[in-house]
N, C-alpha and C positions, 0 to 999 in steps of 0.2 A: 503493500500499500502506500510505505512512503516513500519508496523508488519509483513508483507512478506518478506522485507528486512533483518528486525534484524533476522528473524527466519533463512534466507538463511546465513547471515552473523555469526549467531551462530552456526548451522550446519556445515558451510566451516571450522570455526576455531576450534568446536568438532574434526570434520575430521582430521583435520591437528595434531592437540594433539594426534590422534590413531595412525596414518602414525608416526609421529615422535618416540611413544613410540615402537611400533612394529620395527621400524628401529635400534634405539638405544638398544633392546634386541637382535638384530641381527637374526631375526627369518625369513631368507630367503630373508632379502632385508635391505638396508642401506639407510639413509638420511644423509647428509651434516649437515643441521640444519635445524630450525623451519623454516625458510623461505623458504628453500626447499622443506618443509612439504606443507606448504601454497600453493606453485606452484603445488606440486605432486597431493595434495586434488584435485585443479580445473583442475588440465588435468585427474588426474582418474575419475572425475565427468562426464567429457564431454567425453571421451573415451567410460567411460561404458554405457552411452546413446545411443552413436553410436554401438558400437557393441551388445549389448540388441536387439536394433531395428534390426540390421542386422541379427542376429542368430536366435531370436523369432518370429521377424515380419514377414521379407523376407523371410528366411529358412525355417520358421515352425518349428523348433526342439523344442518343448514344454520344459517349464520351471515348469512344475503343481508340483505338491506336491510327497511326499514320496520318495524314495531313488533316483528314475533318475532326479527329480527337485532337489535335493542336489548336487548329483555329475555335472550336467549341469552348474549350479549356480557358483560350484565350479570352474569347468574348465573355464568358463566366468572369473571369478573374476580372476583368475591365467592369461588371454589373456590379460584381462586390463591391469594388474600390468606390465606385460612383455611389451604391445603397449608403455603404459606410460613414460616407462623407457627409452623409446628413444627420447622422449621430455622433459623430465625433466634432466638437467644437475646434480643436487643433489642427485639425486635417482639411486640406483645401485639394480637391483634384480639378484637373483642369479640362472639364467637358469630358467626352469620349474618347476622342483622340489622346487627349491627356491620361485618360485612364489606363487605355493601350499600352502607351510607352511605360507609364507607371509599373504595370502588370510585368511587361516584359524585364524593365529594370529591379523588379521588386525578384524576378525569378532569376536574373543573372548575378544580383549581389547574394544571395539565398544561397545559390547554388555554388559560390564562391566560398561564403562563409561556412558553409557546410565540408567540402572541401579541407579549409584550413584546417575546422575543428578535427577532422577525419586524420589531420597528420599526428596530432598528441592525440589521440584517444585509442 
C-alpha cells in the first residue's frame, strides 16, 4: 500500500515537473508556478481518465496502434489540456493548436524525463 502511494506521489511530482517545464518553454501553454503545475497534473490525470473512458470506452473510437492511434491519442491529449485549462487557474492553453503543441511537448519532455530517471533506477 505504501509503495503504491509513493509511486503515485513520484509520478505526480514528475508529471508536474514536465508540465512546469513545458509551460516555461511556452510550448502552447503556460503555468504560473510549480504549485499550479501540481494542481494541473492532478486535474489533467482526472480529465484524461474521464475523456479516455468516454471516447474509447463509450463511443468506441479505438486508440489502437499505427497512425490512427497516434492521431486519436494526440487529439485526446489536446482535448484534455483544453478542458483542464478551464479548471486550473494558473494554467493557460493557447487554443487547440497550442494544445496540440503542448501535448507534443509534454510527451517529448516526459519521455526524456523517464529516460533520465531510468538511468539511475
